[in-house]
N, C-alpha and C positions, 0 to 999 in steps of 0.2 A: 163386236167380234173380239174374242179373247186373243191375247197375243200368244205367239208361239213360245213354248218353253221346252227345254230339254227333258226327256224322260229320265235320264241318268247322266250325271256329270262325273267327270274323271279328273285325276290329278296328273298334270304334265310336269316333267322336270327337263328343262333345256339347259345343258351345261357343256363344258369343254373349253379348250383353250382358243378355239377359232372364233372369228368374228361372225355375227349374224344371229346371236341368241335373242336379243331384243327384237331384231327384225322378224324372226320367225314367230315370236309371240304376237307382235303387231299384225303380222299376216293373219293369224288366227282371229285376232280382234276384228279385223276388217271383214273376214268371212262371217263371223258371228253378226256383226252390225248389218251386213248385207242380207241376212236372214231374219232380221227384226229382233235379235237378241240385245240385251242391255249389257254394257261392259263397263268395268271399273279398272283402271290401270293405276297401280301404286308403285312409284318409282323410288327405290332406296338409293341414297348417296348421289342423287341428281337434283339439281336445281338451277335451271336456266330460264331466263325470261322468254316467254312464249313467242315473242317477236323475233328474237335473235338466236334462240337456241335450237334444240332438235326439231327437225322437220315434222316428225310425228306429232309433237306438241302443237305446232301451228295448225296442222291438219285437223287434229281432234278438237281443237277449240272451236272449229266451224262445223262440227259434226254432232248430230243428235244421237241420243241414247248412249253417250259415253261420258264418263267422268274420269279425269286424270289428275292425279296429285303427286307432287314430288316432295320427298323428305330428305333433303340434303342441304348443306351450307353453301354449295356452289364451289367449294374448294376441292381440288383434286386430293384424295387421300390415299395413302399406301398402308399396307398392313403394318400395324404397330404404331402408326403415326396420326391417329385420329384425335379429335378434340372431344371434350365432354358434350359440346353442342352436336357433334356428328352422332354420338351415341344416343343422345336425347331424341334427336329427330328420327333416328332409325326405330327407336322404341315407339315413338308417336306414329310412325308409319304402320308398324305392326298392329297397334291398337286400332287405328283407322281402318286397316284392312279387315280386321275381325268384325268391327262394327258394320262395315258395308257388306261383308259376307253374310252376316246374320240378319241383315235388314230385309232380305227377300226381294230387294229392288233389282238385283243384278243376276245375270245368267252366267257371266264369265268374269272372273277376276284374275288379273295378272299381277304377280308380285315380282317386278322387274329388278334385277340385281339383288334379290333376297339372298341368293347363295353366297355372293361376295360379302354381304352384310354379316352373314353367319360366319364365314371364313375369317373375317376381320374381328369378330367378337363384338360386333355392334348390337346384335340381337341374339337371344338365347335359343338354342336348338329345341329345348323342350317346349318353349312357347310356340315355335313354328309347328312342331309335331302336334301339339294340342289344337292349334288352329286347323290343321288338316283333318284331325280326327273329328272336329266339330263342324266340318263342311256339310252344308245341307245337300241332300241327295241329288237335287237337280243342278247344282252349281258345278261349272267347269272351273278348275283352279290351275294356274300356270305359275311356276317358279322358274326364274332365269338366273344366269350367272355362273361363272366359272367356279371350280373347286367345291361343287356340291358334296355334302357329307353323305356317307354310305347310308345312313339312316334315312335320307330322303329317297334314295334309289329304292329302298325296301317298301316304302309307303306309297310310291307313285305308280300309276297305271301305265303311263308313257315315260320312257326315259330316252332322251335323245342327246347324244354327245356330238358337238360340232367341233371338228378339228381344223386347224389351218395348215394347208399344204404349201401355199404360196400366197403372198399378199404384198401389194406395193409398199405398205408400211415397212416391210423388211428391207426395202431399198431406200428408206428415208422419206417416202412420200407422205406428206401430212394428210390427215383426214379431210375429205372433201365434202362441202356443203351439198346436200341433195343426194349423196351416196352413202357416206359414213355417218352423217349426222343431219 
């Protein structure tokens, strides 16, 4: 029996200053996996050991039909303070994403924190736009991260902005395992 495929895939842009952009994309990945679709998650500027890092990494390592790769040094970086290694890994992540996108193996690909990598100058906007333009018709593509450039709004089918109204972080509460990571 042939596996289920999307007739038409769209481009999602999940941005804004609030928390939950990655979580929203992960939710779409879970929904896709539950329907038999194949998923690839490319995380920019993230690199944590799967046993001690993000909960979604531990979950997806035990899940079929999903590939997840991280392209980051593991160091927290701020705008204007990244290393050449950070830039090199981000470029490798974009190249990896394009290879996976064109492989025909996946139905949904998430470029997690791609917007931040763009904002920080780690990857080139024209290369990301080229990747979007070369997206196969049946592939769903999701880009997450704050500060998405206007050009991505223009080429996306879904644009979602997540705002923060109130968050325990504002009161000094640290990120909690199982909830924020």
